[in-house]
Z-matrix of the N, CA and C atoms (Angstrom, degrees):
N
C 1 1.448
C 2 1.528 1 112.06
N 3 1.309 2 115.84 1 -42.07
C 4 1.467 3 118.72 2 -178.69
C 5 1.523 4 110.42 3 -62.75
N 6 1.333 5 116.34 4 -39.70
C 7 1.448 6 118.89 5 -178.83
C 8 1.532 7 110.53 6 -66.12
N 9 1.351 8 117.19 7 -41.05
C 10 1.462 9 120.72 8 178.91
C 11 1.528 10 110.97 9 -63.09
N 12 1.344 11 115.13 10 -42.26
C 13 1.456 12 119.59 11 -179.79
C 14 1.529 13 111.27 12 -63.53
N 15 1.332 14 117.00 13 -37.33
C 16 1.471 15 120.01 14 -178.99
C 17 1.523 16 111.48 15 -73.03
N 18 1.363 17 116.31 16 -28.23
C 19 1.450 18 119.78 17 -178.65
C 20 1.531 19 111.55 18 -78.80
N 21 1.304 20 117.67 19 -29.71
C 22 1.457 21 120.95 20 -174.82
C 23 1.534 22 113.36 21 -58.62
N 24 1.334 23 118.75 22 -47.75
C 25 1.465 24 117.41 23 178.75
C 26 1.516 25 112.81 24 -58.76
N 27 1.328 26 118.14 25 -38.03
C 28 1.463 27 121.79 26 178.84
C 29 1.526 28 110.54 27 -63.34
N 30 1.341 29 116.27 28 -40.09
C 31 1.462 30 120.72 29 179.03
C 32 1.518 31 110.23 30 -65.95
N 33 1.340 32 115.76 31 -41.86
C 34 1.457 33 119.90 32 179.06
C 35 1.537 34 110.76 33 -63.41
N 36 1.336 35 114.97 34 -42.16
C 37 1.455 36 119.96 35 178.85
C 38 1.526 37 110.93 36 -62.56
N 39 1.321 38 116.43 37 -40.75
C 40 1.458 39 120.52 38 178.88
C 41 1.518 40 110.81 39 -63.11
N 42 1.326 41 116.34 40 -40.34
C 43 1.477 42 119.79 41 177.50
C 44 1.511 43 111.31 42 -63.88
N 45 1.357 44 115.29 43 -43.68
C 46 1.472 45 119.28 44 177.90
C 47 1.528 46 110.62 45 -61.48
N 48 1.327 47 116.51 46 -41.88
C 49 1.465 48 120.53 47 179.92
C 50 1.518 49 111.32 48 -62.68
N 51 1.323 50 116.02 49 -42.58
C 52 1.465 51 120.80 50 -179.88
C 53 1.521 52 110.84 51 -64.78
N 54 1.342 53 116.15 52 -40.08
C 55 1.467 54 119.84 53 178.24
C 56 1.528 55 110.39 54 -64.63
N 57 1.324 56 114.92 55 -40.27
C 58 1.464 57 119.60 56 178.82
C 59 1.518 58 111.15 57 -63.23
N 60 1.330 59 117.14 58 -43.39
C 61 1.458 60 121.70 59 178.94
C 62 1.516 61 110.87 60 -61.79
N 63 1.330 62 117.02 61 -42.57
C 64 1.465 63 120.82 62 179.93
C 65 1.526 64 111.22 63 -63.07
N 66 1.341 65 115.78 64 -39.88
C 67 1.456 66 119.65 65 178.61
C 68 1.520 67 111.25 66 -67.14
N 69 1.348 68 116.78 67 -40.08
C 70 1.460 69 120.21 68 179.53
C 71 1.534 70 110.07 69 -64.41
N 72 1.326 71 116.13 70 -41.22
C 73 1.469 72 120.04 71 177.70
C 74 1.524 73 110.06 72 -62.44
N 75 1.330 74 117.42 73 -40.80
C 76 1.461 75 122.41 74 177.56
C 77 1.539 76 110.18 75 -58.14
N 78 1.315 77 115.92 76 -47.37
C 79 1.471 78 120.52 77 179.45
C 80 1.511 79 112.24 78 -64.43
N 81 1.333 80 116.85 79 -43.28
C 82 1.473 81 120.74 80 -177.37
C 83 1.531 82 110.44 81 -63.41
N 84 1.318 83 116.60 82 -44.36
C 85 1.473 84 120.17 83 -179.64
C 86 1.547 85 110.63 84 -66.26
N 87 1.322 86 116.09 85 -37.90
C 88 1.473 87 119.43 86 179.21
C 89 1.529 88 109.86 87 -66.98
N 90 1.331 89 116.45 88 -43.05
C 91 1.454 90 120.25 89 178.27
C 92 1.523 91 111.50 90 -61.49
N 93 1.329 92 116.35 91 -40.73
C 94 1.466 93 120.42 92 177.71
C 95 1.520 94 111.18 93 -60.19
N 96 1.334 95 116.70 94 -45.58
C 97 1.479 96 120.01 95 -179.02
C 98 1.522 97 110.95 96 -58.74
N 99 1.332 98 116.51 97 -45.69
C 100 1.454 99 120.73 98 -178.50
C 101 1.532 100 110.07 99 -66.65
N 102 1.325 101 116.92 100 -43.57
C 103 1.464 102 120.66 101 -179.88
C 104 1.519 103 111.90 102 -62.98
N 105 1.321 104 117.78 103 -37.04
C 106 1.469 105 120.34 104 178.01
C 107 1.527 106 111.56 105 -69.59
N 108 1.324 107 116.45 106 -35.79
C 109 1.465 108 120.41 107 -178.47
C 110 1.526 109 112.85 108 -80.33
N 111 1.338 110 116.06 109 -39.71
C 112 1.450 111 119.98 110 -170.45
C 113 1.543 112 115.33 111 -123.99
N 114 1.327 113 115.79 112 -1.37
C 115 1.454 114 118.39 113 -177.90
C 116 1.522 115 111.61 114 85.02
N 117 1.303 116 116.37 115 169.43
C 118 1.443 117 121.35 116 -176.66
C 119 1.533 118 112.30 117 -64.23
N 120 1.335 119 115.47 118 -30.33
C 121 1.472 120 119.16 119 -178.71
C 122 1.530 121 111.53 120 -79.33
N 123 1.321 122 116.23 121 -12.95
C 124 1.468 123 119.05 122 177.67
C 125 1.510 124 112.97 123 -83.97
N 126 1.324 125 116.20 124 -5.54
C 127 1.470 126 120.72 125 -179.17
C 128 1.521 127 110.78 126 -89.80
N 129 1.324 128 116.33 127 126.63
C 130 1.467 129 120.86 128 173.04
C 131 1.510 130 109.07 129 -143.11
N 132 1.322 131 115.76 130 166.94
C 133 1.474 132 121.02 131 -173.00
C 134 1.525 133 111.44 132 -63.70
N 135 1.328 134 117.81 133 -40.55
C 136 1.468 135 121.10 134 -178.68
C 137 1.527 136 111.09 135 -63.83
N 138 1.327 137 116.30 136 -44.01
C 139 1.464 138 121.02 137 179.81
C 140 1.530 139 110.61 138 -66.47
N 141 1.311 140 115.55 139 -38.29
C 142 1.465 141 121.01 140 179.53
C 143 1.519 142 110.61 141 -66.56
N 144 1.341 143 115.64 142 -42.31
C 145 1.475 144 119.25 143 179.98
C 146 1.529 145 110.89 144 -61.40
N 147 1.332 146 115.78 145 -39.65
C 148 1.462 147 120.12 146 178.05
C 149 1.533 148 110.84 147 -65.39
N 150 1.315 149 116.52 148 -38.44
C 151 1.471 150 121.88 149 -178.80
C 152 1.532 151 111.87 150 -65.89
N 153 1.331 152 116.56 151 -41.51
C 154 1.473 153 119.93 152 -176.87
C 155 1.522 154 112.56 153 -92.20
N 156 1.335 155 117.33 154 -12.48
C 157 1.466 156 120.52 155 178.82
C 158 1.505 157 113.65 156 75.95
N 159 1.319 158 117.13 157 30.73
C 160 1.453 159 121.88 158 -179.74
C 161 1.530 160 110.13 159 -127.85
N 162 1.323 161 115.76 160 164.25
C 163 1.459 162 121.18 161 177.18
C 164 1.518 163 110.66 162 -63.94
N 165 1.320 164 116.46 163 147.31
C 166 1.471 165 120.88 164 -178.62
C 167 1.530 166 112.18 165 -56.74
N 168 1.323 167 117.03 166 -37.47
C 169 1.457 168 120.55 167 -176.38
C 170 1.529 169 112.79 168 -72.02
N 171 1.331 170 117.07 169 -17.79
C 172 1.464 171 120.53 170 -178.24
C 173 1.524 172 112.31 171 -61.90
N 174 1.320 173 116.93 172 -28.55
C 175 1.456 174 121.21 173 178.91
C 176 1.524 175 112.25 174 -50.71
N 177 1.346 176 115.60 175 -38.62
C 178 1.468 177 120.37 176 -174.10
C 179 1.531 178 113.24 177 -75.88
N 180 1.324 179 115.53 178 -4.87
C 181 1.461 180 118.65 179 173.18
C 182 1.523 181 111.63 180 -81.36
N 183 1.330 182 115.81 181 -14.15
C 184 1.465 183 120.04 182 -174.66
C 185 1.535 184 113.39 183 -123.05
N 186 1.326 185 117.31 184 -21.78
C 187 1.456 186 121.96 185 -178.89
C 188 1.524 187 109.77 186 -137.50
N 189 1.318 188 115.40 187 154.49
C 190 1.468 189 119.51 188 177.00
C 191 1.523 190 110.64 189 -57.61
N 192 1.313 191 115.67 190 -45.53
C 193 1.457 192 122.55 191 178.44
C 194 1.524 193 108.18 192 -168.69
N 195 1.317 194 116.30 193 -172.82
C 196 1.463 195 120.81 194 -178.09
C 197 1.534 196 111.19 195 -62.83
N 198 1.324 197 116.99 196 -36.09
C 199 1.467 198 120.18 197 -178.53
C 200 1.524 199 112.19 198 -62.90
N 201 1.334 200 116.87 199 -36.85
C 202 1.461 201 119.09 200 178.56
C 203 1.522 202 110.04 201 -68.81
N 204 1.334 203 117.40 202 -41.33
C 205 1.460 204 120.84 203 175.67
C 206 1.524 205 110.55 204 -58.58
N 207 1.322 206 116.91 205 -42.63
C 208 1.473 207 120.73 206 179.57
C 209 1.523 208 110.36 207 -57.73
N 210 1.319 209 117.59 208 -41.29
C 211 1.459 210 120.17 209 179.62
C 212 1.528 211 110.73 210 -64.10
N 213 1.331 212 117.23 211 -42.59
C 214 1.467 213 119.23 212 175.43
C 215 1.526 214 110.55 213 -59.10
N 216 1.325 215 117.19 214 -46.47
C 217 1.464 216 121.55 215 -177.39
C 218 1.516 217 112.30 216 -66.60
N 219 1.319 218 116.06 217 -27.64
C 220 1.469 219 120.91 218 178.95
C 221 1.509 220 112.25 219 -59.24
N 222 1.355 221 116.57 220 -32.22
C 223 1.468 222 119.47 221 179.69
C 224 1.529 223 111.48 222 -62.67
N 225 1.323 224 117.54 223 -23.80
C 226 1.461 225 121.20 224 176.75
C 227 1.520 226 111.11 225 -61.91
N 228 1.327 227 116.56 226 -28.47
C 229 1.455 228 121.20 227 -177.58
C 230 1.533 229 112.09 228 -81.12
N 231 1.326 230 116.57 229 -3.03
C 232 1.473 231 119.80 230 179.81
C 233 1.525 232 112.70 231 -95.51
N 234 1.300 233 118.91 232 -5.09
C 235 1.470 234 120.50 233 -172.60
C 236 1.527 235 112.67 234 -58.37
N 237 1.333 236 117.06 235 -55.21
C 238 1.460 237 120.64 236 -177.97
C 239 1.533 238 110.15 237 -65.34
N 240 1.298 239 115.93 238 -37.28
C 241 1.468 240 122.05 239 179.14
C 242 1.525 241 110.65 240 -59.41
N 243 1.326 242 117.41 241 -46.08
C 244 1.466 243 122.02 242 -179.36
C 245 1.529 244 111.70 243 -65.55
N 246 1.312 245 116.53 244 -39.07
C 247 1.460 246 120.40 245 176.92
C 248 1.519 247 110.70 246 -63.00
N 249 1.327 248 115.62 247 -44.26
C 250 1.467 249 121.04 248 178.44
C 251 1.537 250 111.08 249 -61.53
N 252 1.315 251 116.92 250 -43.32
C 253 1.460 252 120.82 251 177.49
C 254 1.536 253 111.01 252 -59.08
N 255 1.314 254 116.05 253 -45.92
C 256 1.461 255 121.47 254 -178.87
C 257 1.522 256 112.15 255 -62.83
N 258 1.330 257 115.77 256 -35.91
C 259 1.469 258 120.59 257 179.81
C 260 1.524 259 113.02 258 -73.62
N 261 1.329 260 115.71 259 -34.60
C 262 1.472 261 119.55 260 -170.22
C 263 1.532 262 114.15 261 -99.07
N 264 1.319 263 117.72 262 -24.80
C 265 1.469 264 119.91 263 -177.78
C 266 1.509 265 108.88 264 -106.37
N 267 1.330 266 114.54 265 114.29
C 268 1.463 267 121.07 266 -171.35
C 269 1.526 268 111.07 267 -112.74
N 270 1.338 269 117.73 268 154.74
C 271 1.472 270 121.99 269 -175.90
C 272 1.527 271 114.77 270 -57.07
N 273 1.336 272 118.45 271 -30.12
C 274 1.463 273 120.92 272 -177.81
C 275 1.524 274 114.54 273 -76.80
N 276 1.327 275 117.03 274 -7.77
C 277 1.477 276 120.65 275 -178.73
C 278 1.508 277 110.75 276 -76.37
N 279 1.329 278 116.43 277 149.26
C 280 1.470 279 121.24 278 176.01
C 281 1.519 280 109.51 279 -68.96
N 282 1.333 281 116.35 280 164.79
C 283 1.474 282 120.31 281 177.34
C 284 1.522 283 110.54 282 -60.52
N 285 1.328 284 116.66 283 -40.02
C 286 1.464 285 120.47 284 179.72
C 287 1.528 286 110.56 285 -63.44
N 288 1.320 287 117.14 286 -45.34
C 289 1.470 288 121.30 287 179.83
C 290 1.530 289 110.61 288 -62.34
N 291 1.326 290 116.30 289 -42.29
C 292 1.461 291 120.08 290 178.42
C 293 1.521 292 111.21 291 -64.08
N 294 1.313 293 116.11 292 -42.45
C 295 1.464 294 121.47 293 -176.96
C 296 1.525 295 111.09 294 -63.15
N 297 1.328 296 115.64 295 -47.07
C 298 1.469 297 119.95 296 179.91
C 299 1.518 298 110.85 297 -63.64
N 300 1.320 299 116.11 298 -46.34
C 301 1.472 300 120.01 299 -179.40
C 302 1.521 301 111.33 300 -64.51
N 303 1.331 302 116.27 301 -37.52
C 304 1.464 303 121.38 302 177.82
C 305 1.527 304 110.53 303 -55.56
N 306 1.344 305 115.78 304 -48.46
C 307 1.465 306 119.54 305 -177.62
C 308 1.519 307 112.73 306 -74.85
N 309 1.334 308 117.41 307 -32.13
C 310 1.468 309 119.25 308 175.63
C 311 1.530 310 110.05 309 -60.96
N 312 1.312 311 116.43 310 -45.29
C 313 1.467 312 121.12 311 -179.81
C 314 1.525 313 110.06 312 -70.55
N 315 1.330 314 116.61 313 -40.80
C 316 1.469 315 120.15 314 178.35
C 317 1.536 316 110.46 315 -57.03
N 318 1.324 317 116.07 316 -47.14
C 319 1.473 318 119.80 317 -178.82
C 320 1.539 319 110.91 318 -62.55
N 321 1.311 320 116.09 319 -36.40
C 322 1.457 321 120.69 320 -179.48
C 323 1.529 322 111.60 321 -58.03
N 324 1.327 323 116.66 322 -36.83
C 325 1.461 324 121.24 323 -177.89
C 326 1.525 325 112.74 324 -96.53
N 327 1.320 326 116.94 325 -49.48
C 328 1.460 327 121.13 326 -173.75
C 329 1.513 328 112.81 327 -66.80
N 330 1.316 329 117.64 328 -35.73
C 331 1.476 330 119.24 329 -178.33
C 332 1.525 331 111.75 330 -72.93
N 333 1.340 332 116.87 331 -15.15
C 334 1.459 333 119.87 332 173.90
C 335 1.524 334 111.07 333 -80.88
N 336 1.327 335 116.74 334 -25.29
C 337 1.479 336 122.62 335 179.53
C 338 1.535 337 108.32 336 -130.09
N 339 1.324 338 117.92 337 60.37
C 340 1.467 339 120.53 338 -170.46
C 341 1.521 340 115.03 339 -61.82
N 342 1.321 341 117.26 340 -39.29
C 343 1.467 342 119.27 341 -177.75
C 344 1.534 343 111.60 342 -68.26
N 345 1.323 344 116.20 343 -36.21
C 346 1.450 345 120.23 344 179.78
C 347 1.525 346 110.73 345 -68.33
N 348 1.332 347 117.18 346 -46.07
C 349 1.464 348 119.79 347 -179.96
C 350 1.526 349 111.67 348 -72.32
N 351 1.320 350 117.43 349 -32.64
C 352 1.470 351 120.66 350 175.50
C 353 1.519 352 109.49 351 -61.77
N 354 1.336 353 116.18 352 -42.49
C 355 1.466 354 120.30 353 178.65
C 356 1.529 355 111.63 354 -60.41
N 357 1.327 356 115.59 355 -38.11
C 358 1.462 357 119.33 356 -179.51
C 359 1.531 358 111.28 357 -62.51
N 360 1.311 359 116.12 358 -48.95
C 361 1.474 360 120.57 359 -171.70
C 362 1.532 361 114.63 360 -93.46
N 363 1.341 362 117.23 361 -21.92
C 364 1.468 363 118.53 362 -174.77
C 365 1.529 364 112.72 363 -135.04
N 366 1.321 365 118.19 364 9.81
C 367 1.448 366 121.95 365 -177.50
C 368 1.525 367 114.42 366 -82.26
N 369 1.312 368 115.51 367 -171.80
C 370 1.463 369 123.27 368 -174.01
C 371 1.524 370 112.84 369 -55.64
N 372 1.328 371 116.97 370 -40.75
C 373 1.464 372 120.42 371 -175.63
C 374 1.542 373 112.35 372 -109.23
N 375 1.310 374 116.55 373 20.90
C 376 1.470 375 118.95 374 -179.33
C 377 1.523 376 112.02 375 -63.85
N 378 1.332 377 117.49 376 -21.69
C 379 1.472 378 120.44 377 177.65
C 380 1.537 379 110.29 378 -70.26
N 381 1.335 380 117.24 379 -16.12
C 382 1.469 381 121.40 380 177.23
C 383 1.524 382 111.85 381 -100.67
N 384 1.315 383 116.70 382 13.58
C 385 1.450 384 121.32 383 -172.59
C 386 1.517 385 112.85 384 -53.08
N 387 1.334 386 117.53 385 -48.16
C 388 1.455 387 120.98 386 -177.89
C 389 1.525 388 113.20 387 -60.14
N 390 1.340 389 116.28 388 -46.42
C 391 1.471 390 120.43 389 -178.72
C 392 1.534 391 111.21 390 -67.06
N 393 1.325 392 116.03 391 -41.93
C 394 1.464 393 119.44 392 -179.53
C 395 1.519 394 111.08 393 -67.47
N 396 1.327 395 116.78 394 -39.62
C 397 1.466 396 119.78 395 176.80
C 398 1.526 397 111.18 396 -60.92
N 399 1.326 398 116.50 397 -43.95
C 400 1.461 399 120.13 398 179.43
C 401 1.523 400 111.31 399 -60.80
N 402 1.337 401 116.63 400 -44.32
C 403 1.474 402 120.06 401 179.23
C 404 1.523 403 110.39 402 -66.82
N 405 1.322 404 116.30 403 -39.52
C 406 1.468 405 119.98 404 -178.78
C 407 1.534 406 110.93 405 -58.48
N 408 1.333 407 116.78 406 -46.05
C 409 1.464 408 119.34 407 -175.50
C 410 1.525 409 112.64 408 -77.03
N 411 1.324 410 118.72 409 -12.00
C 412 1.464 411 119.17 410 169.41
C 413 1.535 412 109.09 411 -75.72
N 414 1.342 413 116.50 412 -26.85
C 415 1.464 414 120.45 413 178.85
C 416 1.532 415 111.22 414 -86.80
N 417 1.331 416 116.12 415 -29.57
C 418 1.471 417 121.01 416 -178.03
C 419 1.543 418 109.54 417 -129.80
N 420 1.344 419 117.56 418 62.05
C 421 1.469 420 120.17 419 -175.53
C 422 1.533 421 113.26 420 -61.83
N 423 1.318 422 117.23 421 -25.79
C 424 1.474 423 120.40 422 -179.62
C 425 1.513 424 112.52 423 -66.81
N 426 1.332 425 117.81 424 -14.62
C 427 1.450 426 121.42 425 -178.38
C 428 1.531 427 112.38 426 -92.86
N 429 1.303 428 117.00 427 -3.89
C 430 1.470 429 121.72 428 178.69
C 431 1.523 430 108.63 429 -81.51
N 432 1.337 431 117.51 430 114.35
C 433 1.463 432 123.03 431 -174.97
C 434 1.528 433 110.07 432 -108.07
N 435 1.307 434 116.55 433 132.96
C 436 1.460 435 121.26 434 -179.63
C 437 1.536 436 110.52 435 -67.20
N 438 1.314 437 116.42 436 134.18
C 439 1.463 438 123.56 437 -179.36
C 440 1.533 439 110.66 438 -127.95
N 441 1.325 440 115.97 439 171.39
C 442 1.463 441 118.63 440 172.31
C 443 1.517 442 108.67 441 -66.75
N 444 1.345 443 118.74 442 158.51
C 445 1.470 444 120.10 443 -178.05
C 446 1.522 445 113.51 444 -55.24
N 447 1.330 446 118.35 445 -40.96
C 448 1.458 447 120.23 446 -178.64
C 449 1.519 448 111.59 447 -64.06
N 450 1.317 449 115.59 448 -46.56
C 451 1.469 450 120.44 449 179.99
C 452 1.531 451 110.16 450 -66.95
N 453 1.323 452 116.51 451 -41.41
C 454 1.464 453 120.97 452 178.74
C 455 1.527 454 111.10 453 -57.81
N 456 1.315 455 116.09 454 -44.87
C 457 1.479 456 120.06 455 -179.97
C 458 1.520 457 110.86 456 -66.65
N 459 1.319 458 117.71 457 -36.79
C 460 1.466 459 122.15 458 178.23
C 461 1.520 460 110.05 459 -64.60
N 462 1.318 461 116.29 460 -42.06
C 463 1.469 462 120.95 461 -177.20
C 464 1.526 463 113.27 462 -75.85
N 465 1.327 464 116.68 463 -28.56
C 466 1.466 465 120.17 464 -170.92
C 467 1.532 466 113.05 465 -106.42
N 468 1.297 467 118.16 466 15.41
C 469 1.462 468 120.69 467 176.42
C 470 1.537 469 109.26 468 -71.95
N 471 1.334 470 115.36 469 163.03
C 472 1.476 471 119.34 470 -176.25
C 473 1.514 472 112.63 471 -72.19
N 474 1.354 473 117.41 472 -22.93
C 475 1.464 474 120.81 473 177.91
C 476 1.529 475 108.55 474 -155.60
N 477 1.324 476 116.58 475 174.90
C 478 1.459 477 120.94 476 -173.50
C 479 1.538 478 111.69 477 -65.42
N 480 1.329 479 117.73 478 -36.60
C 481 1.469 480 119.38 479 -179.43
C 482 1.513 481 111.58 480 -68.48
N 483 1.328 482 117.56 481 -43.98
C 484 1.457 483 120.12 482 179.52
C 485 1.527 484 110.06 483 -63.42
N 486 1.328 485 116.70 484 -38.46
C 487 1.465 486 119.78 485 177.49
C 488 1.517 487 111.77 486 -61.72
N 489 1.326 488 115.56 487 -43.63
C 490 1.465 489 119.86 488 179.04
C 491 1.525 490 111.29 489 -64.10
N 492 1.317 491 116.82 490 -39.01
C 493 1.472 492 120.44 491 179.44
C 494 1.531 493 110.89 492 -62.68
N 495 1.330 494 117.53 493 -38.74
C 496 1.461 495 118.46 494 -179.46
C 497 1.526 496 111.32 495 -62.63
N 498 1.329 497 116.39 496 -37.41
C 499 1.470 498 120.68 497 179.25
C 500 1.516 499 110.99 498 -73.89
N 501 1.322 500 116.48 499 -41.47
C 502 1.461 501 121.27 500 -178.68
C 503 1.531 502 111.21 501 -63.65
N 504 1.323 503 117.33 502 -36.12
C 505 1.466 504 120.52 503 176.86
C 506 1.533 505 110.42 504 -60.41
N 507 1.327 506 116.41 505 -39.93
C 508 1.463 507 119.56 506 177.38
C 509 1.527 508 111.15 507 -63.52
N 510 1.321 509 116.69 508 -38.37
C 511 1.466 510 120.50 509 178.03
C 512 1.531 511 110.61 510 -65.50
N 513 1.317 512 116.14 511 -39.64
C 514 1.479 513 120.08 512 178.52
C 515 1.524 514 110.76 513 -65.97
N 516 1.307 515 117.16 514 -41.00
C 517 1.466 516 120.86 515 178.51
C 518 1.528 517 112.00 516 -63.12
N 519 1.321 518 115.30 517 -29.69
C 520 1.466 519 120.35 518 179.47
C 521 1.529 520 112.10 519 -87.10
N 522 1.323 521 116.34 520 -6.78
C 523 1.470 522 120.59 521 178.90
C 524 1.512 523 114.12 522 84.90
N 525 1.328 524 117.44 523 12.91
C 526 1.467 525 121.03 524 179.48
C 527 1.531 526 110.05 525 -71.23
N 528 1.325 527 116.59 526 -40.12
C 529 1.461 528 121.96 527 175.53
C 530 1.523 529 109.25 528 -127.13
N 531 1.310 530 116.53 529 164.64
C 532 1.462 531 120.37 530 178.26
C 533 1.525 532 109.83 531 -75.25
N 534 1.315 533 115.23 532 142.07
C 535 1.456 534 120.50 533 -177.81
C 536 1.519 535 112.50 534 -57.56
N 537 1.341 536 116.65 535 -39.28
C 538 1.464 537 120.48 536 -177.76
C 539 1.522 538 112.92 537 -72.13
N 540 1.329 539 117.48 538 -10.23
C 541 1.457 540 120.86 539 -178.27
C 542 1.546 541 113.11 540 -100.14
N 543 1.316 542 116.96 541 5.49
C 544 1.462 543 120.31 542 -174.65
C 545 1.534 544 113.59 543 -55.66
N 546 1.305 545 115.87 544 -52.68
C 547 1.469 546 120.13 545 -177.19
C 548 1.521 547 111.49 546 -63.08
N 549 1.328 548 116.11 547 -41.62
C 550 1.466 549 120.43 548 -179.43
C 551 1.534 550 110.20 549 -63.75
N 552 1.323 551 116.08 550 -43.78
C 553 1.475 552 120.37 551 -179.85
C 554 1.524 553 110.14 552 -62.58
N 555 1.316 554 116.74 553 -45.68
C 556 1.469 555 120.68 554 179.88
C 557 1.536 556 110.25 555 -60.13
N 558 1.325 557 117.21 556 -45.12
C 559 1.454 558 120.75 557 178.53
C 560 1.509 559 112.48 558 -61.29
N 561 1.329 560 116.24 559 -43.92
C 562 1.463 561 120.34 560 -179.00
C 563 1.518 562 111.08 561 -63.82
N 564 1.325 563 117.59 562 -44.51
C 565 1.456 564 120.67 563 -179.02
C 566 1.523 565 110.97 564 -64.16
N 567 1.321 566 117.20 565 -42.26
C 568 1.476 567 121.06 566 -179.95
C 569 1.522 568 109.82 567 -63.23
N 570 1.319 569 117.13 568 -43.00
C 571 1.481 570 120.09 569 -177.96
C 572 1.516 571 111.21 570 -69.12
N 573 1.331 572 117.66 571 -39.77
C 574 1.461 573 120.12 572 177.26
C 575 1.530 574 109.97 573 -66.04
N 576 1.318 575 115.86 574 -42.28
C 577 1.461 576 123.25 575 176.70
C 578 1.542 577 109.84 576 -54.84
N 579 1.325 578 117.19 577 -51.10
C 580 1.469 579 121.69 578 -178.85
C 581 1.519 580 110.87 579 -62.61
N 582 1.317 581 116.97 580 -41.10
C 583 1.462 582 121.16 581 -177.42
C 584 1.527 583 111.80 582 -64.27
N 585 1.324 584 116.99 583 -45.42
C 586 1.468 585 120.55 584 -179.68
C 587 1.537 586 110.68 585 -64.66
N 588 1.330 587 116.21 586 -43.86
C 589 1.455 588 119.64 587 -179.71
C 590 1.524 589 111.35 588 -62.53
N 591 1.330 590 115.89 589 -44.95
C 592 1.467 591 120.77 590 -179.63
C 593 1.526 592 111.03 591 -62.47
N 594 1.309 593 117.24 592 -43.43
C 595 1.462 594 120.89 593 -179.26
C 596 1.533 595 111.43 594 -64.14
N 597 1.322 596 116.80 595 -37.75
C 598 1.458 597 119.54 596 -177.55
C 599 1.516 598 113.55 597 -65.12
N 600 1.349 599 117.48 598 -37.97
C 601 1.470 600 116.58 599 179.37
C 602 1.518 601 112.58 600 -90.84
N 603 1.323 602 117.18 601 -11.26
C 604 1.470 603 120.01 602 176.89
C 605 1.526 604 111.10 603 -87.55
N 606 1.315 605 114.85 604 -43.93
C 607 1.470 606 121.10 605 -178.87
C 608 1.525 607 108.32 606 -107.46
N 609 1.311 608 116.30 607 90.87
C 610 1.466 609 122.28 608 -171.28
C 611 1.527 610 112.94 609 -63.12
N 612 1.325 611 116.92 610 -21.97
C 613 1.471 612 119.99 611 -175.95
C 614 1.527 613 112.74 612 -77.18
N 615 1.332 614 116.81 613 -11.73
C 616 1.477 615 119.86 614 -177.25
C 617 1.522 616 111.11 615 -65.23
N 618 1.330 617 115.63 616 138.74
C 619 1.453 618 121.13 617 179.11
C 620 1.515 619 110.23 618 -75.37
N 621 1.322 620 117.14 619 125.49
C 622 1.464 621 121.99 620 179.35
C 623 1.531 622 110.04 621 -66.04
N 624 1.318 623 116.17 622 -41.29
C 625 1.477 624 120.83 623 -179.07
C 626 1.528 625 110.27 624 -61.55
N 627 1.330 626 116.89 625 -47.43
C 628 1.461 627 120.39 626 179.35
C 629 1.526 628 110.85 627 -64.32
N 630 1.334 629 116.70 628 -40.17
C 631 1.468 630 120.96 629 179.42
C 632 1.521 631 110.80 630 -62.01
N 633 1.313 632 117.43 631 -40.92
C 634 1.469 633 121.56 632 178.98
C 635 1.523 634 110.84 633 -62.49
N 636 1.337 635 116.75 634 -45.64
C 637 1.453 636 120.39 635 179.00
C 638 1.518 637 111.50 636 -64.65
N 639 1.316 638 115.64 637 -43.70
C 640 1.477 639 120.40 638 -179.38
C 641 1.531 640 110.67 639 -62.88
N 642 1.328 641 116.42 640 -42.76
C 643 1.461 642 119.84 641 -179.98
C 644 1.520 643 111.04 642 -62.20
N 645 1.331 644 116.81 643 -45.82
C 646 1.464 645 120.08 644 -179.34
C 647 1.522 646 110.91 645 -65.31
N 648 1.322 647 118.07 646 -36.86
C 649 1.474 648 120.96 647 176.03
C 650 1.517 649 110.11 648 -62.87
N 651 1.319 650 116.14 649 -42.47
C 652 1.466 651 121.92 650 179.40
C 653 1.523 652 109.88 651 -64.13
N 654 1.322 653 117.39 652 -43.34
C 655 1.447 654 123.03 653 179.42
C 656 1.526 655 110.94 654 -60.56
N 657 1.311 656 116.76 655 -46.07
C 658 1.461 657 121.25 656 179.97
C 659 1.514 658 110.90 657 -65.01
N 660 1.328 659 116.95 658 -37.29
C 661 1.471 660 120.58 659 178.02
C 662 1.527 661 110.88 660 -63.65
N 663 1.328 662 116.81 661 -42.16
C 664 1.474 663 121.04 662 178.16
C 665 1.538 664 110.13 663 -59.68
N 666 1.317 665 117.15 664 -44.03
C 667 1.465 666 120.32 665 -178.88
C 668 1.526 667 111.98 666 -68.13
N 669 1.325 668 116.52 667 -42.73
C 670 1.466 669 120.77 668 -176.89
C 671 1.543 670 113.21 669 -68.09
N 672 1.312 671 115.81 670 -27.64
C 673 1.480 672 118.95 671 -177.21
C 674 1.519 673 113.95 672 -98.08
N 675 1.316 674 115.92 673 9.53
C 676 1.461 675 119.25 674 179.59
C 677 1.518 676 112.20 675 -129.71
């Protein structure tokens, strides 16, 4: 009897956890649908409540606020990008080749949805990126795509700067940049990255194609001069 009594609370907790996960998945999928149809600015709590069929206040039982939910939903926009990375970046490639291809593919996807990707890496909860990503892939394990070690480390860092540093270290080890310039290069790339993304969703008239070419030219200049 004692053993059964001690097991019951654990079983109840597991049921509660599973219900919570199902509700979070419901919210994330609903947020994704709205964001794809109307953009990140088209998402609000009232519209989300109508989509999921729950009270507006229920959101706060599962997420800190709407901004945290948006970050979870943003990972949905990385699915095709991750598949493309896995197809195009292969283990036999040099660190430099992987790095360049990584950003070429990144620009192809992120510059089409600049506000969504900016929110992921530079938004309100970007400091929680690592933890949220880990939780996200426990809910959607089928979306986790195997990558080369360098790309995997870049994608799975706790924040955008740490991710950039992991890639830059590989470039330094290969002799692409000077070892003493690693931190400076990482900082420069992150700041240029943020600037281009911000400009694209702020100034809607900017050409995405030109921005992609300009960013890659800037990236190559940073590497060549360091």
